[in-house]
MIDOSE-1310 file (N, C-alpha, C; in nm, 2 decimals, decimal comma, always signed):
residues 213
mkyt	+1,45/-10,75/-2,63/+1,47/-10,70/-2,76/+1,33/-10,73/-2,84; +1,30/-10,86/-2,84/+1,17/-10,89/-2,92/+1,05/-10,82/-2,86; +1,04/-10,78/-2,74/+0,94/-10,72/-2,68/+0,94/-10,58/-2,73; +1,06/-10,51/-2,77/+1,06/-10,37/-2,80/+1,01/-10,36/-2,93
rtaa	+1,06/-10,46/-3,03/+0,99/-10,47/-3,18/+0,85/-10,49/-3,18; +0,81/-10,57/-3,09/+0,66/-10,60/-3,10/+0,58/-10,47/-3,05; +0,63/-10,39/-2,96/+0,56/-10,27/-2,91/+0,56/-10,16/-3,01; +0,68/-10,17/-3,08/+0,69/-10,06/-3,19/+0,62/-10,08/-3,30
iaal	+0,59/-10,22/-3,33/+0,49/-10,25/-3,43/+0,34/-10,22/-3,41; +0,31/-10,24/-3,28/+0,18/-10,21/-3,23/+0,15/-10,07/-3,22; +0,25/-9,99/-3,19/+0,25/-9,85/-3,20/+0,22/-9,79/-3,33; +0,30/-9,85/-3,43/+0,27/-9,81/-3,57/+0,13/-9,84/-3,62
gvaa	+0,09/-9,95/-3,56/-0,05/-9,99/-3,61/-0,15/-9,90/-3,54; -0,14/-9,86/-3,43/-0,24/-9,77/-3,36/-0,24/-9,63/-3,44; -0,12/-9,59/-3,47/-0,10/-9,45/-3,52/-0,17/-9,45/-3,67; -0,15/-9,57/-3,75/-0,23/-9,57/-3,87/-0,37/-9,57/-3,85
alsl	-0,41/-9,64/-3,76/-0,58/-9,65/-3,73/-0,62/-9,51/-3,71; -0,54/-9,44/-3,61/-0,58/-9,31/-3,59/-0,59/-9,22/-3,70; -0,48/-9,24/-3,79/-0,47/-9,15/-3,90/-0,59/-9,17/-4,00; -0,63/-9,30/-4,01/-0,75/-9,34/-4,11/-0,88/-9,27/-4,03
tacg	-0,89/-9,28/-3,90/-1,01/-9,23/-3,83/-1,03/-9,08/-3,86; -0,90/-9,00/-3,85/-0,90/-8,87/-3,88/-0,94/-8,83/-4,02; -0,90/-8,91/-4,12/-0,94/-8,88/-4,25/-1,08/-8,90/-4,28; -1,14/-9,02/-4,22/-1,28/-9,02/-4,24/-1,36/-8,93/-4,17
gdds	-1,31/-8,86/-4,06/-1,39/-8,75/-4,00/-1,39/-8,62/-4,08; -1,29/-8,60/-4,16/-1,27/-8,49/-4,24/-1,38/-8,50/-4,36; -1,38/-8,62/-4,41/-1,47/-8,66/-4,53/-1,62/-8,63/-4,48; -1,64/-8,68/-4,36/-1,79/-8,67/-4,30/-1,83/-8,52/-4,29
gken	-1,72/-8,46/-4,24/-1,74/-8,30/-4,22/-1,77/-8,23/-4,35; -1,70/-8,26/-4,46/-1,72/-8,20/-4,57/-1,86/-8,24/-4,63; -1,90/-8,36/-4,62/-2,03/-8,41/-4,67/-2,14/-8,33/-4,59; -2,12/-8,31/-4,45/-2,22/-8,25/-4,38/-2,24/-8,11/-4,41
sgks	-2,11/-8,05/-4,44/-2,12/-7,91/-4,48/-2,18/-7,88/-4,60; -2,15/-7,97/-4,71/-2,23/-7,96/-4,83/-2,38/-7,97/-4,82; -2,42/-8,05/-4,73/-2,59/-8,06/-4,71/-2,63/-7,94/-4,64; -2,55/-7,91/-4,54/-2,60/-7,77/-4,46/-2,60/-7,65/-4,55
ssss	-2,50/-7,64/-4,65/-2,51/-7,53/-4,73/-2,64/-7,54/-4,84; -2,66/-7,66/-4,88/-2,77/-7,69/-4,97/-2,88/-7,64/-4,89; -2,91/-7,69/-4,76/-3,03/-7,66/-4,69/-3,05/-7,51/-4,67; -2,94/-7,44/-4,65/-2,94/-7,30/-4,61/-2,98/-7,23/-4,75
sass	-2,95/-7,27/-4,87/-2,97/-7,20/-5,00/-3,12/-7,23/-5,01; -3,17/-7,34/-4,98/-3,31/-7,39/-4,99/-3,40/-7,29/-4,91; -3,35/-7,27/-4,79/-3,43/-7,20/-4,70/-3,44/-7,06/-4,73; -3,31/-7,00/-4,78/-3,31/-6,86/-4,83/-3,42/-6,84/-4,95
sgss	-3,40/-6,94/-5,04/-3,51/-6,93/-5,15/-3,64/-6,93/-5,11; -3,68/-7,02/-5,02/-3,82/-7,01/-4,95/-3,85/-6,89/-4,89; -3,77/-6,82/-4,81/-3,79/-6,70/-4,76/-3,82/-6,60/-4,85; -3,74/-6,59/-4,96/-3,76/-6,49/-5,06/-3,89/-6,50/-5,13
edsk	-3,94/-6,61/-5,15/-4,06/-6,64/-5,20/-4,18/-6,60/-5,11; -4,15/-6,64/-4,99/-4,25/-6,60/-4,88/-4,25/-6,43/-4,87; -4,14/-6,37/-4,90/-4,14/-6,22/-4,89/-4,22/-6,18/-5,01; -4,20/-6,23/-5,13/-4,28/-6,18/-5,24/-4,42/-6,19/-5,21
tgns	-4,47/-6,31/-5,16/-4,60/-6,34/-5,16/-4,65/-6,24/-5,05; -4,58/-6,22/-4,94/-4,64/-6,13/-4,84/-4,64/-5,99/-4,89; -4,55/-5,94/-4,98/-4,55/-5,81/-5,03/-4,69/-5,80/-5,12; -4,70/-5,89/-5,20/-4,82/-5,89/-5,30/-4,94/-5,88/-5,22
asgs	-4,97/-5,95/-5,10/-5,09/-5,96/-5,04/-5,10/-5,82/-4,96; -4,98/-5,76/-4,91/-5,00/-5,63/-4,85/-5,05/-5,53/-4,96; -4,98/-5,53/-5,07/-5,04/-5,43/-5,17/-5,17/-5,43/-5,21; -5,22/-5,56/-5,20/-5,38/-5,59/-5,22/-5,47/-5,53/-5,11
ddte	-5,40/-5,56/-4,99/-5,48/-5,50/-4,88/-5,48/-5,34/-4,88; -5,36/-5,29/-4,92/-5,36/-5,14/-4,93/-5,46/-5,09/-5,03; -5,47/-5,15/-5,14/-5,55/-5,11/-5,25/-5,69/-5,12/-5,20; -5,74/-5,22/-5,15/-5,86/-5,23/-5,10/-5,91/-5,14/-4,98
araa	-5,80/-5,10/-4,90/-5,82/-4,99/-4,79/-5,84/-4,86/-4,85; -5,77/-4,82/-4,96/-5,78/-4,70/-5,02/-5,92/-4,69/-5,09; -5,95/-4,80/-5,16/-6,10/-4,81/-5,23/-6,21/-4,79/-5,13; -6,19/-4,86/-5,01/-6,29/-4,84/-4,89/-6,30/-4,69/-4,85
knga	-6,18/-4,64/-4,83/-6,17/-4,50/-4,77/-6,23/-4,41/-4,88; -6,21/-4,42/-4,99/-6,27/-4,34/-5,11/-6,43/-4,37/-5,11; -6,48/-4,48/-5,10/-6,63/-4,50/-5,09/-6,68/-4,43/-4,98; -6,62/-4,44/-4,86/-6,69/-4,39/-4,74/-6,70/-4,23/-4,75
gqda	-6,64/-4,16/-4,83/-6,63/-4,02/-4,85/-6,75/-3,97/-4,93; -6,85/-4,05/-4,97/-6,96/-4,02/-5,05/-7,08/-4,07/-4,99; -7,21/-4,02/-5,02/-7,33/-4,07/-4,99/-7,37/-4,16/-5,09; -7,49/-4,20/-5,08/-7,55/-4,30/-5,18/-7,58/-4,24/-5,31
egak	-7,59/-4,11/-5,32/-7,60/-4,04/-5,44/-7,47/-4,00/-5,50; -7,35/-4,03/-5,46/-7,24/-4,01/-5,50/-7,18/-3,86/-5,47; -7,25/-3,79/-5,37/-7,21/-3,67/-5,34/-7,11/-3,66/-5,22; -7,00/-3,58/-5,23/-6,90/-3,59/-5,12/-6,96/-3,54/-5,00
fcak	-6,92/-3,60/-4,88/-6,97/-3,54/-4,75/-6,90/-3,41/-4,72; -6,98/-3,32/-4,65/-6,94/-3,20/-4,60/-6,84/-3,21/-4,50; -6,71/-3,13/-4,50/-6,63/-3,13/-4,38/-6,68/-3,02/-4,28; -6,64/-3,03/-4,16/-6,69/-2,94/-4,07/-6,63/-2,79/-4,10
sgls	-6,51/-2,79/-4,17/-6,46/-2,66/-4,21/-6,54/-2,58/-4,33; -6,62/-2,66/-4,39/-6,72/-2,61/-4,49/-6,86/-2,59/-4,45; -6,88/-2,59/-4,32/-7,02/-2,57/-4,26/-7,01/-2,46/-4,15; -7,11/-2,37/-4,17/-7,15/-2,28/-4,06/-7,26/-2,34/-3,98
mtaa	-7,26/-2,34/-3,83/-7,36/-2,39/-3,76/-7,41/-2,29/-3,67; -7,55/-2,31/-3,63/-7,60/-2,23/-3,53/-7,71/-2,33/-3,46; -7,73/-2,30/-3,34/-7,84/-2,39/-3,25/-7,94/-2,30/-3,19; -8,05/-2,34/-3,19/-8,17/-2,25/-3,14/-8,26/-2,34/-3,05
degp	-8,33/-2,27/-2,96/-8,42/-2,35/-2,87/-8,55/-2,34/-2,92; -8,62/-2,44/-2,97/-8,75/-2,44/-3,03/-8,83/-2,54/-2,94; -8,82/-2,56/-2,82/-8,90/-2,65/-2,74/-9,05/-2,61/-2,75; -9,14/-2,68/-2,77/-9,28/-2,66/-2,79/-9,37/-2,64/-2,67
deks	-9,31/-2,68/-2,56/-9,39/-2,66/-2,43/-9,29/-2,67/-2,30; -9,35/-2,67/-2,19/-9,26/-2,66/-2,07/-9,19/-2,80/-2,03; -9,24/-2,92/-2,09/-9,19/-3,03/-2,08/-9,10/-3,09/-2,19; -9,13/-3,07/-2,31/-9,06/-3,12/-2,42/-8,97/-3,02/-2,47
gnvv	-8,84/-3,07/-2,47/-8,73/-2,99/-2,51/-8,69/-3,01/-2,67; -8,66/-2,92/-2,75/-8,62/-2,94/-2,89/-8,52/-2,84/-2,92; -8,39/-2,87/-2,96/-8,30/-2,79/-3,00/-8,27/-2,81/-3,16; -8,28/-2,71/-3,24/-8,26/-2,73/-3,37/-8,12/-2,67/-3,42
vtmt	-8,03/-2,75/-3,47/-7,89/-2,71/-3,52/-7,91/-2,69/-3,67; -7,88/-2,57/-3,73/-7,88/-2,55/-3,87/-7,73/-2,56/-3,92; -7,71/-2,61/-4,05/-7,58/-2,63/-4,09/-7,60/-2,56/-4,24; -7,52/-2,47/-4,27/-7,51/-2,40/-4,39/-7,37/-2,44/-4,48
nttg	-7,39/-2,47/-4,60/-7,26/-2,50/-4,68/-7,20/-2,37/-4,72; -7,09/-2,35/-4,67/-7,02/-2,22/-4,70/-6,90/-2,24/-4,79; -6,89/-2,36/-4,86/-6,79/-2,39/-4,96/-6,84/-2,35/-5,11; -6,77/-2,34/-5,19/-6,80/-2,32/-5,33/-6,87/-2,45/-5,42
gtcs	-6,88/-2,55/-5,35/-6,92/-2,66/-5,43/-7,04/-2,73/-5,35; -7,09/-2,83/-5,41/-7,19/-2,92/-5,35/-7,14/-3,03/-5,26; -7,19/-3,05/-5,14/-7,15/-3,15/-5,05/-7,29/-3,21/-4,98; -7,26/-3,33/-4,92/-7,37/-3,39/-4,85/-7,35/-3,39/-4,70
vtgf	-7,47/-3,37/-4,63/-7,48/-3,42/-4,49/-7,59/-3,51/-4,45; -7,60/-3,60/-4,54/-7,70/-3,71/-4,52/-7,66/-3,79/-4,41; -7,74/-3,82/-4,32/-7,71/-3,91/-4,20/-7,73/-3,86/-4,08; -7,67/-3,92/-3,98/-7,66/-3,87/-3,83/-7,55/-3,79/-3,80
ptvr	-7,55/-3,68/-3,75/-7,43/-3,61/-3,69/-7,39/-3,68/-3,55; -7,28/-3,67/-3,51/-7,24/-3,71/-3,39/-7,25/-3,59/-3,28; -7,32/-3,60/-3,17/-7,34/-3,49/-3,08/-7,29/-3,53/-2,94; -7,23/-3,44/-2,87/-7,17/-3,46/-2,74/-7,22/-3,33/-2,66
ltda	-7,26/-3,35/-2,54/-7,28/-3,23/-2,46/-7,18/-3,21/-2,34; -7,15/-3,08/-2,33/-7,04/-3,05/-2,20/-7,13/-2,98/-2,09; -7,12/-3,03/-1,98/-7,20/-2,97/-1,86/-7,13/-2,85/-1,80; -7,18/-2,79/-1,71/-7,13/-2,67/-1,63/-7,01/-2,72/-1,55
dhtt	-7,00/-2,83/-1,53/-6,87/-2,90/-1,45/-6,78/-2,94/-1,54; -6,79/-2,89/-1,68/-6,68/-2,93/-1,77/-6,66/-3,08/-1,80; -6,76/-3,16/-1,78/-6,76/-3,29/-1,81/-6,83/-3,31/-1,95; -6,79/-3,40/-2,04/-6,86/-3,41/-2,17/-6,92/-3,55/-2,18
sapl	-7,03/-3,55/-2,23/-7,11/-3,67/-2,23/-7,06/-3,77/-2,34; -7,10/-3,89/-2,34/-7,07/-3,98/-2,46/-7,16/-3,94/-2,56; -7,14/-3,97/-2,69/-7,24/-3,94/-2,79/-7,39/-3,96/-2,76; -7,47/-3,87/-2,79/-7,61/-3,89/-2,77/-7,69/-3,99/-2,87
krdd	-7,77/-4,06/-2,81/-7,84/-4,17/-2,89/-7,91/-4,12/-3,01; -7,92/-4,21/-3,11/-7,99/-4,17/-3,23/-8,13/-4,23/-3,23; -8,24/-4,16/-3,30/-8,36/-4,21/-3,30/-8,36/-4,33/-3,42; -8,47/-4,38/-3,43/-8,49/-4,49/-3,52/-8,52/-4,45/-3,67
nqpr	-8,53/-4,34/-3,70/-8,57/-4,28/-3,84/-8,46/-4,31/-3,93; -8,49/-4,33/-4,06/-8,40/-4,36/-4,15/-8,35/-4,22/-4,20; -8,23/-4,20/-4,25/-8,16/-4,08/-4,28/-8,24/-4,06/-4,43; -8,24/-3,92/-4,46/-8,29/-3,87/-4,59/-8,18/-3,80/-4,65
iavl	-8,17/-3,81/-4,78/-8,08/-3,75/-4,88/-8,07/-3,61/-4,85; -7,95/-3,55/-4,79/-7,94/-3,40/-4,77/-7,83/-3,35/-4,84; -7,84/-3,31/-4,97/-7,72/-3,26/-5,04/-7,74/-3,11/-5,06; -7,64/-3,04/-5,02/-7,64/-2,89/-5,01/-7,56/-2,83/-5,13
kpne	-7,61/-2,74/-5,20/-7,54/-2,66/-5,28/-7,48/-2,54/-5,21; -7,40/-2,46/-5,26/-7,33/-2,36/-5,19/-7,45/-2,25/-5,13; -7,44/-2,22/-5,00/-7,52/-2,13/-4,94/-7,66/-2,22/-4,89; -7,68/-2,32/-4,94/-7,80/-2,40/-4,88/-7,79/-2,45/-4,74
kavf	-7,91/-2,47/-4,68/-7,91/-2,51/-4,55/-7,97/-2,65/-4,51; -7,91/-2,71/-4,41/-8,00/-2,84/-4,36/-8,00/-2,83/-4,20; -8,09/-2,90/-4,15/-8,11/-2,90/-4,00/-8,14/-3,04/-3,96; -8,10/-3,04/-3,81/-8,13/-3,17/-3,74/-8,17/-3,13/-3,60
nisf	-8,26/-3,23/-3,54/-8,31/-3,17/-3,41/-8,24/-3,28/-3,28; -8,24/-3,21/-3,17/-8,21/-3,28/-3,04/-8,34/-3,28/-2,96; -8,39/-3,38/-2,94/-8,52/-3,38/-2,85/-8,49/-3,45/-2,72; -8,56/-3,40/-2,61/-8,52/-3,43/-2,47/-8,64/-3,39/-2,38
dkak	-8,63/-3,44/-2,27/-8,74/-3,39/-2,16/-8,67/-3,29/-2,08; -8,74/-3,18/-2,05/-8,70/-3,07/-1,98/-8,69/-3,09/-1,84; -8,60/-3,05/-1,76/-8,58/-3,05/-1,62/-8,58/-2,91/-1,57; -8,61/-2,90/-1,43/-8,58/-2,77/-1,37/-8,43/-2,74/-1,35
ggep	-8,35/-2,84/-1,34/-8,21/-2,80/-1,31/-8,18/-2,79/-1,18; -8,04/-2,82/-1,13/-8,00/-2,81/-1,01/-8,01/-2,94/-0,92; -8,07/-3,05/-1,00/-8,08/-3,17/-0,92/-7,96/-3,26/-0,97; -7,91/-3,35/-0,88/-7,79/-3,44/-0,92/-7,83/-3,54/-1,04
sdsd	-7,96/-3,56/-1,04/-8,01/-3,67/-1,17/-8,02/-3,59/-1,30; -8,01/-3,45/-1,29/-8,04/-3,38/-1,42/-7,91/-3,34/-1,48; -7,90/-3,31/-1,62/-7,79/-3,28/-1,69/-7,82/-3,12/-1,73; -7,71/-3,05/-1,70/-7,72/-2,90/-1,73/-7,61/-2,85/-1,83
pvdl	-7,64/-2,88/-1,94/-7,54/-2,85/-2,05/-7,52/-2,70/-2,08; -7,39/-2,67/-2,12/-7,35/-2,54/-2,15/-7,31/-2,51/-2,29; -7,26/-2,63/-2,34/-7,21/-2,64/-2,48/-7,24/-2,78/-2,55; -7,25/-2,77/-2,69/-7,27/-2,90/-2,76/-7,15/-2,90/-2,86
qvtp	-7,10/-3,03/-2,89/-7,01/-3,04/-3,00/-7,07/-3,13/-3,10; -7,07/-3,07/-3,23/-7,14/-3,13/-3,34/-7,03/-3,19/-3,45; -7,03/-3,32/-3,47/-6,95/-3,36/-3,58/-7,03/-3,39/-3,69; -7,02/-3,34/-3,82/-7,10/-3,37/-3,93/-7,12/-3,51/-3,96
phgk	-7,21/-3,56/-4,03/-7,24/-3,71/-4,05/-7,10/-3,75/-4,14; -7,04/-3,86/-4,09/-6,92/-3,91/-4,16/-6,80/-3,81/-4,16; -6,80/-3,72/-4,07/-6,70/-3,62/-4,08/-6,60/-3,65/-3,95; -6,49/-3,56/-3,96/-6,40/-3,57/-3,84/-6,40/-3,42/-3,78
gfvk	-6,36/-3,43/-3,64/-6,36/-3,31/-3,57/-6,49/-3,28/-3,53; -6,51/-3,16/-3,47/-6,64/-3,11/-3,42/-6,65/-2,95/-3,41; -6,77/-2,90/-3,44/-6,78/-2,76/-3,41/-6,85/-2,74/-3,28; -6,79/-2,64/-3,20/-6,86/-2,62/-3,06/-6,97/-2,50/-3,07
lhwp	-7,07/-2,53/-3,01/-7,19/-2,44/-3,01/-7,23/-2,42/-2,87; -7,29/-2,31/-2,83/-7,35/-2,27/-2,71/-7,48/-2,35/-2,69; -7,51/-2,42/-2,60/-7,64/-2,50/-2,57/-7,75/-2,39/-2,53; -7,84/-2,38/-2,63/-7,94/-2,27/-2,60/-8,07/-2,30/-2,52
agai	-8,07/-2,42/-2,47/-8,19/-2,45/-2,39/-8,16/-2,49/-2,25; -8,23/-2,53/-2,16/-8,21/-2,54/-2,02/-8,16/-2,68/-2,00; -8,19/-2,72/-1,88/-8,15/-2,84/-1,81/-8,23/-2,98/-1,89; -8,15/-3,08/-1,88/-8,22/-3,21/-1,93/-8,25/-3,32/-1,83
kgms	-8,37/-3,37/-1,83/-8,40/-3,46/-1,73/-8,33/-3,59/-1,74; -8,25/-3,63/-1,66/-8,17/-3,77/-1,66/-8,03/-3,73/-1,72; -7,96/-3,84/-1,74/-7,83/-3,83/-1,82/-7,86/-3,79/-1,95; -7,78/-3,69/-2,00/-7,81/-3,65/-2,14/-7,79/-3,76/-2,24
nata	-7,69/-3,83/-2,22/-7,66/-3,93/-2,33/-7,75/-4,05/-2,31; -7,83/-4,05/-2,22/-7,94/-4,18/-2,21/-8,08/-4,13/-2,25; -8,10/-3,99/-2,24/-8,24/-3,94/-2,25/-8,26/-3,86/-2,37; -8,16/-3,79/-2,42/-8,17/-3,71/-2,52/-8,15/-3,79/-2,66
lvhp	-8,23/-3,75/-2,76/-8,21/-3,81/-2,89/-8,17/-3,72/-2,99; -8,08/-3,78/-3,10/-8,05/-3,70/-3,21/-8,13/-3,75/-3,33; -8,18/-3,67/-3,40/-8,26/-3,70/-3,53/-8,17/-3,68/-3,64; -8,20/-3,76/-3,76/-8,11/-3,73/-3,88/-8,13/-3,60/-3,94
vhan	-8,03/-3,57/-4,02/-8,02/-3,43/-4,10/-8,13/-3,43/-4,22; -8,19/-3,32/-4,23/-8,27/-3,32/-4,35/-8,26/-3,19/-4,41; -8,28/-3,15/-4,54/-8,27/-3,05/-4,59/-8,39/-2,95/-4,55; -8,33/-2,82/-4,53/-8,42/-2,72/-4,47/-8,53/-2,68/-4,58
p	-8,66/-2,69/-4,56/-8,76/-2,65/-4,65/-8,76/-2,51/-4,70
């Protein structure tokens, strides 16, 4: 009988201890939950500030990009560069002798306004086998201001060493592709001269545009 009472009292003591432990766990959970919520709020606030900062930087970059783009559309004199759609082009063979080749490309301003062709055009040659060269090299001359009023003309030269043609080491162009200085796209013209000695993009030279006297 004494043993039963003692066991019962012990059981009540264990139950009470367990109850207190459970209560302590709940309080701890509430406290941790509060800290977690606070940390989450701070993190959210920080992310919001980062987002604002990032948007501000992006806006600044966009503004600078637009400014750079607008600046690149004009020459040193402030004239807008001519687009390929506003130029009429022709190519003529004006080689001075049997060894020296010289193709002259003439560009005419067909718009109703003034535009610039100052600088170097980008020129590629297409051979009879339909392969197109890399852009031809530019010479070391400094570009001259070439601003065209409506119907005015400008020219540039392509110089090269002539070849007899038919040799694997020669280039045998049939067409040339001309992109105006600082322009986009190209105008396709018939190549008016003969074969070029060596690889065209290694031996032919493009000279800067100058106003036609």
